[in-house]
C-alpha angles and dihedrals in degrees: 000000000000103000129173105285104195109114118209117166112224125169094336095308128097115229090226093058093049091046092048092050092050093049091046092051092048090051091049092050091048091050091048092052092049092051091046092052090051092049093048089058089059096052117113101226119203121245119254090255093055092044092055092045093050091046092053091047091052092047093049093046091048092050092047091049090047092052091046092051090046090052092050090047090052092048093049091046091052091047093050092047090053090051096046101041 
């Protein structure tokens, strides 16, 4: 690629090397964003109805699991208290 060719030593780095690295990183980021945009167009997005349904299922499952873990914690706590005291 045609990068800036003027070489000026500064603090152990050459301006050309730093400039080349910056340009290369910008080009990689730009390419990544273009590819991401193309991939996002191919995604099969759920309908609003399915999205709400899946969200409710996750919330209910999370609450049930939380209560179950809380119950086990209470049982283990009671068991350990009876062993210790």
